[in-house]
C-alpha positions as CSV (number, residue, x, y, z in Angstrom):
1,M,-244.9,-43.7,84.7
2,I,-246.5,-41.3,82.3
3,D,-245.4,-41.4,78.6
4,I,-242.3,-39.2,78.1
5,S,-242.5,-37.3,74.9
6,C,-240.8,-34.1,73.2
7,A,-242.1,-31.2,71.2
8,F,-240.3,-28.9,68.9
9,P,-240.7,-26.1,66.5
10,A,-240.5,-27.2,62.8
11,H,-237.1,-26.5,61.8
12,P,-234.3,-28.1,59.6
13,R,-232.8,-30.3,62.1
14,L,-236.0,-31.8,63.4
15,G,-235.5,-35.3,61.6
16,A,-232.0,-35.8,63.3
17,I,-233.3,-34.6,66.6
18,A,-236.3,-36.9,66.4
19,R,-234.0,-39.7,65.7
20,H,-232.1,-39.0,68.9
21,A,-235.1,-38.9,70.8
22,E,-236.2,-42.3,69.4
23,G,-233.1,-43.7,70.5
24,L,-233.6,-42.4,74.1
25,G,-237.0,-44.1,74.1
26,Y,-239.3,-40.9,74.0
27,T,-242.8,-42.0,72.8
28,R,-243.7,-39.2,70.5
29,C,-242.0,-36.2,68.8
30,W,-244.6,-33.4,68.5
31,T,-244.1,-30.2,66.3
32,Y,-245.8,-26.8,66.5
33,D,-248.2,-25.2,63.8
34,S,-247.0,-21.5,63.6
35,P,-246.1,-20.7,60.1
36,A,-245.0,-17.1,60.9
37,L,-242.4,-18.4,63.1
38,Y,-241.4,-21.8,62.1
39,G,-241.3,-24.1,59.2
40,D,-244.4,-25.9,57.8
41,V,-245.8,-28.3,60.4
42,W,-246.6,-31.1,57.9
43,V,-243.4,-31.1,56.0
44,A,-241.8,-31.3,59.6
45,C,-244.0,-34.4,60.3
46,A,-242.8,-36.0,57.0
47,E,-239.3,-35.4,57.8
48,I,-239.8,-37.1,61.4
49,A,-241.7,-40.0,59.6
50,R,-238.8,-40.6,57.1
51,S,-235.9,-40.2,59.6
52,T,-237.2,-42.5,62.2
53,E,-238.6,-46.1,62.6
54,R,-240.8,-46.2,65.7
55,I,-241.4,-42.9,67.5
56,G,-244.9,-41.2,67.5
57,F,-245.3,-37.9,65.8
58,G,-247.9,-35.2,64.9
59,P,-248.8,-31.6,65.1
60,A,-249.5,-29.9,68.5
61,V,-251.5,-28.1,67.9
62,L,-252.8,-27.8,64.5
63,V,-254.6,-24.3,64.1
64,P,-257.7,-25.2,62.1
65,G,-258.3,-22.0,60.1
66,L,-254.7,-22.0,58.7
67,R,-255.7,-24.7,56.2
68,H,-258.9,-25.9,54.5
69,P,-260.0,-28.9,56.3
70,L,-259.6,-31.1,53.1
71,V,-255.9,-30.0,53.0
72,N,-255.4,-31.1,56.5
73,A,-257.4,-34.4,55.8
74,S,-255.2,-35.0,53.0
75,A,-251.9,-34.3,55.0
76,I,-253.2,-36.7,57.7
77,A,-254.1,-39.4,55.2
78,Q,-251.0,-39.3,53.4
79,L,-248.7,-39.5,56.8
80,A,-250.9,-42.2,58.1
81,G,-249.9,-44.2,55.0
82,M,-246.4,-43.4,55.4
83,A,-246.1,-44.3,59.0
84,P,-249.0,-46.7,60.1
85,G,-249.9,-46.3,63.7
86,R,-247.5,-43.4,64.6
87,L,-249.5,-40.3,63.7
88,A,-251.6,-38.4,66.2
89,V,-253.0,-35.0,65.7
90,A,-253.8,-32.3,68.3
91,I,-256.0,-29.3,67.3
92,G,-256.7,-26.0,69.3
93,T,-257.8,-22.4,68.9
94,G,-254.4,-21.1,68.0
95,F,-251.9,-19.0,70.1
96,T,-248.8,-18.1,68.3
97,G,-250.2,-19.6,65.1
98,R,-252.8,-16.7,65.1
99,M,-251.4,-14.0,67.2
100,A,-248.1,-13.8,65.2
101,M,-250.2,-12.8,62.1
102,G,-252.2,-10.2,64.2
103,Q,-255.2,-12.3,64.9
104,R,-256.9,-13.5,67.9
105,P,-257.5,-17.3,68.7
106,Y,-260.5,-18.9,66.9
107,P,-263.7,-19.3,69.0
108,W,-264.5,-22.8,70.2
109,S,-267.5,-22.9,68.1
110,F,-265.3,-22.8,65.0
111,V,-262.9,-25.3,66.4
112,R,-265.8,-27.9,67.2
113,T,-267.2,-27.4,63.6
114,Y,-263.8,-27.8,62.1
115,V,-262.8,-31.0,64.0
116,A,-266.2,-32.5,63.1
117,Q,-265.7,-31.8,59.5
118,L,-262.2,-33.1,59.6
119,R,-263.2,-36.4,61.2
120,A,-266.1,-36.9,58.7
121,L,-263.6,-36.3,55.9
122,L,-261.3,-38.9,57.4
123,R,-264.2,-41.4,57.5
124,G,-264.9,-41.0,53.8
125,E,-267.9,-38.8,54.0
126,E,-269.1,-35.8,52.2
127,V,-269.0,-32.6,53.9
128,E,-270.5,-29.1,53.1
129,Y,-268.0,-26.3,53.4
130,D,-268.1,-22.8,51.7
131,G,-271.5,-23.6,50.3
132,A,-270.1,-26.8,48.5
133,L,-269.9,-30.4,49.0
134,I,-266.2,-31.7,49.5
135,R,-264.9,-35.3,49.9
136,M,-261.6,-37.2,49.7
137,I,-261.5,-38.6,46.0
138,P,-258.1,-39.6,45.4
139,S,-257.4,-42.2,42.7
140,E,-256.6,-45.6,43.7
141,G,-253.2,-45.9,45.6
142,F,-252.8,-42.3,46.4
143,L,-254.0,-42.3,50.0
144,P,-255.0,-45.2,52.3
145,E,-258.6,-46.4,52.1
146,R,-261.1,-44.6,54.2
147,P,-262.2,-44.7,57.0
148,I,-258.8,-43.4,58.2
149,D,-258.4,-43.9,62.1
150,V,-255.7,-41.2,63.6
151,P,-256.2,-40.0,67.2
152,I,-257.3,-36.5,67.5
153,L,-256.5,-34.5,70.8
154,I,-258.1,-31.3,71.7
155,G,-255.7,-28.5,73.0
156,A,-257.6,-27.2,75.9
157,N,-257.4,-25.7,79.4
158,G,-260.7,-24.1,80.1
159,P,-264.3,-25.5,80.2
160,K,-265.3,-24.7,76.6
161,G,-262.3,-26.5,75.4
162,L,-262.7,-29.5,77.6
163,E,-266.2,-29.7,76.4
164,V,-265.0,-30.0,72.7
165,A,-262.7,-32.6,73.9
166,R,-265.2,-34.7,75.5
167,E,-267.5,-34.5,72.6
168,L,-265.0,-34.9,69.7
169,G,-261.6,-35.6,71.0
170,D,-259.6,-38.8,71.8
171,G,-258.1,-36.8,74.7
172,V,-256.8,-33.5,75.7
173,M,-253.6,-31.7,75.5
174,S,-252.9,-28.8,78.0
175,I,-250.4,-26.9,79.9
176,G,-251.2,-28.9,82.9
177,P,-252.1,-30.2,85.4
178,G,-253.5,-33.6,84.0
179,F,-257.3,-34.3,83.5
180,P,-258.0,-37.5,85.0
181,E,-261.4,-37.8,83.2
182,F,-259.6,-38.4,79.8
183,A,-257.8,-41.5,79.0
184,W,-255.2,-39.5,77.2
185,S,-254.2,-36.4,78.9
186,A,-251.1,-34.9,77.4
187,V,-249.1,-31.9,79.1
188,L,-246.7,-29.5,77.6
189,A,-243.6,-28.5,79.6
190,F,-240.5,-26.4,79.2
191,G,-237.3,-26.1,81.3
192,T,-234.0,-27.6,82.0
193,V,-232.4,-30.3,84.3
194,L,-229.7,-28.7,86.2
195,D,-226.3,-30.1,86.5
196,D,-225.0,-30.8,89.9
197,G,-224.4,-27.5,91.7
198,E,-225.2,-25.4,88.6
199,P,-226.6,-22.0,89.5
200,L,-230.1,-20.9,88.0
201,D,-228.3,-17.6,86.5
202,S,-225.8,-19.7,84.6
203,P,-225.7,-18.7,80.8
204,R,-226.7,-22.4,79.9
205,V,-229.6,-22.4,82.2
206,I,-230.7,-18.7,81.1
207,D,-230.5,-20.0,77.3
208,A,-232.3,-23.4,78.0
209,A,-235.1,-22.1,80.3
210,G,-235.2,-18.3,79.5
211,P,-237.5,-18.7,76.4
212,A,-240.2,-20.4,78.3
213,L,-240.3,-17.7,80.9
214,A,-240.5,-15.1,78.2
215,V,-243.6,-16.8,76.8
216,V,-245.5,-15.9,80.2
217,Y,-244.8,-12.3,79.1
218,H,-245.9,-12.7,75.5
219,G,-249.3,-14.5,76.7
220,A,-249.9,-12.1,79.6
221,Y,-249.4,-9.1,77.2
222,E,-251.8,-10.6,74.6
223,A,-254.5,-11.3,77.2
224,D,-254.1,-7.9,79.0
225,P,-251.1,-5.5,78.7
226,A,-251.7,-4.1,82.2
227,V,-250.7,-7.4,83.9
228,I,-247.2,-6.9,82.6
229,E,-246.8,-4.0,84.9
230,V,-246.7,-6.4,88.0
231,L,-244.4,-9.0,86.5
232,P,-240.5,-8.7,87.3
233,N,-239.1,-6.2,85.0
234,G,-242.4,-6.0,83.1
235,P,-242.4,-2.1,82.8
236,A,-239.1,-2.1,80.9
237,W,-240.2,-5.2,78.7
238,R,-243.5,-3.4,77.9
239,D,-242.0,0.2,77.1
240,E,-239.5,-1.5,74.7
241,L,-242.3,-3.5,73.1
242,E,-244.6,-0.5,72.8
243,A,-242.0,1.6,71.2
244,I,-243.0,-0.4,68.0
245,P,-245.9,1.1,66.1
246,I,-249.1,-0.8,67.0
247,E,-249.7,-2.2,63.4
248,R,-246.2,-3.9,63.5
249,R,-246.3,-4.9,67.1
250,H,-247.6,-8.5,66.6
251,L,-244.7,-9.1,64.3
252,A,-242.2,-8.5,67.1
253,T,-244.4,-9.8,70.4
254,H,-243.7,-13.4,69.6
255,R,-240.3,-13.3,67.8
256,D,-238.2,-16.4,68.6
257,H,-240.9,-17.9,70.6
258,L,-240.0,-21.0,72.6
259,W,-236.5,-21.0,70.8
260,R,-234.3,-18.3,72.1
261,L,-234.4,-15.0,74.0
262,T,-234.6,-11.7,72.1
263,D,-232.8,-8.8,73.7
264,R,-236.1,-7.3,74.9
265,D,-237.1,-10.8,76.5
266,R,-233.7,-10.8,78.4
267,L,-235.0,-7.7,80.2
268,A,-237.7,-10.0,81.7
269,I,-235.6,-12.9,82.9
270,D,-235.6,-13.3,86.7
271,P,-233.6,-16.8,87.2
272,S,-235.2,-17.2,90.5
273,L,-238.5,-17.8,88.7
274,F,-237.2,-20.7,86.7
275,P,-238.3,-23.5,89.3
276,V,-241.6,-21.8,89.9
277,M,-242.7,-21.1,86.3
278,T,-240.7,-23.7,84.2
279,W,-239.7,-27.2,84.8
280,T,-236.2,-26.3,85.8
281,G,-234.5,-28.2,88.7
282,S,-232.3,-30.9,89.6
283,R,-232.5,-34.5,88.3
284,T,-234.4,-35.4,91.5
285,E,-236.8,-32.6,91.5
286,I,-237.8,-33.1,88.1
287,H,-238.4,-36.8,88.6
288,E,-240.7,-36.0,91.7
289,R,-242.6,-33.5,89.5
290,L,-242.9,-36.3,86.9
291,V,-244.4,-38.6,89.4
292,A,-246.8,-35.8,90.8
293,L,-247.9,-35.0,87.2
294,G,-248.8,-38.6,86.6
295,E,-250.9,-38.6,90.0
296,S,-252.7,-35.5,88.7
297,G,-254.1,-37.5,85.9
298,A,-251.8,-36.7,83.0
299,T,-250.9,-39.7,80.8
300,E,-248.1,-37.9,78.8
301,I,-245.5,-35.2,79.1
302,L,-244.4,-33.2,76.1
303,Y,-241.1,-31.7,77.0
304,Q,-239.7,-29.1,74.7
305,P,-235.9,-28.4,75.0
306,M,-234.3,-25.3,74.3
307,G,-230.8,-23.7,74.1
308,P,-227.6,-24.5,72.3
309,D,-227.5,-28.3,73.0
310,L,-230.9,-29.9,72.4
311,E,-229.5,-33.3,72.6
312,R,-228.0,-32.7,76.1
313,E,-231.4,-31.5,77.0
314,L,-233.1,-34.7,75.7
315,D,-230.5,-36.8,77.5
316,A,-231.1,-35.1,80.9
317,F,-234.6,-35.1,80.8
318,M,-235.0,-38.7,80.1
319,D,-232.3,-39.5,82.7
320,A,-234.5,-37.6,85.2
321,A,-237.7,-39.4,84.1
322,R,-236.1,-42.8,84.6
323,G,-235.0,-41.7,88.3
């Protein structure tokens, strides 16, 4: 069976939720790096470290250009010292972390250079950045001695990202399926385990799975607004979004991303799509999908629960995973 991990936005209850996940046997608790939408990812990681004893944790995915590489290297080093052996880091080009600020994801050439610089800093080496040499030079006792060995996964789905993962990563993080060429292949998933006889259009299911379906609209609109026209209820969703002036539209497109449904996003919800486009199904169906995911080459699933009762979602998903 693949590792069962969870993922969350950085928010005030994360320490308590991570403690609950640890008690259920989740392998890791990952948290997102989208400062326009959530709290700070490193503060959230520190809260997990202090609130738990065993569960792994880390940013998924860290958006490189949001912070100077020395800033991220220092944060990684300090957390590695706080919770030895528990930290892992995933790095990508940025989706909401960039788009919610009106920017496009970084090119893979930028990510490659950034990851190489970060790894060099963690080894204790000098790096040239912005025309000057930088290095981790803390006084004795502030940070662990270099080299600092923390696994780095690359958040990738396409060929350019996978190339960077092969070159510089300890594994890959994707939206699926698994990539068997990597010893560590983590897959992000969203949805809800249905109660016996529970309909897809129940308020609980809509609240727990709806935000994941809404993200399909967010991503499609950013890639090509015309695609929205062929999605269920897409024209109405697009019309409401485009009523917002273009210079402010990015501030609205991703609001409540992977957390709750905005009134606009509720226009897009077709509950019949939940089993197709999210991890929503019966306990048996979710278990079978996990088995199939493992067979595809994935070694870890990052399940992000949503809705009003996160503990219920964590309980139900772990129960389904165990069969």
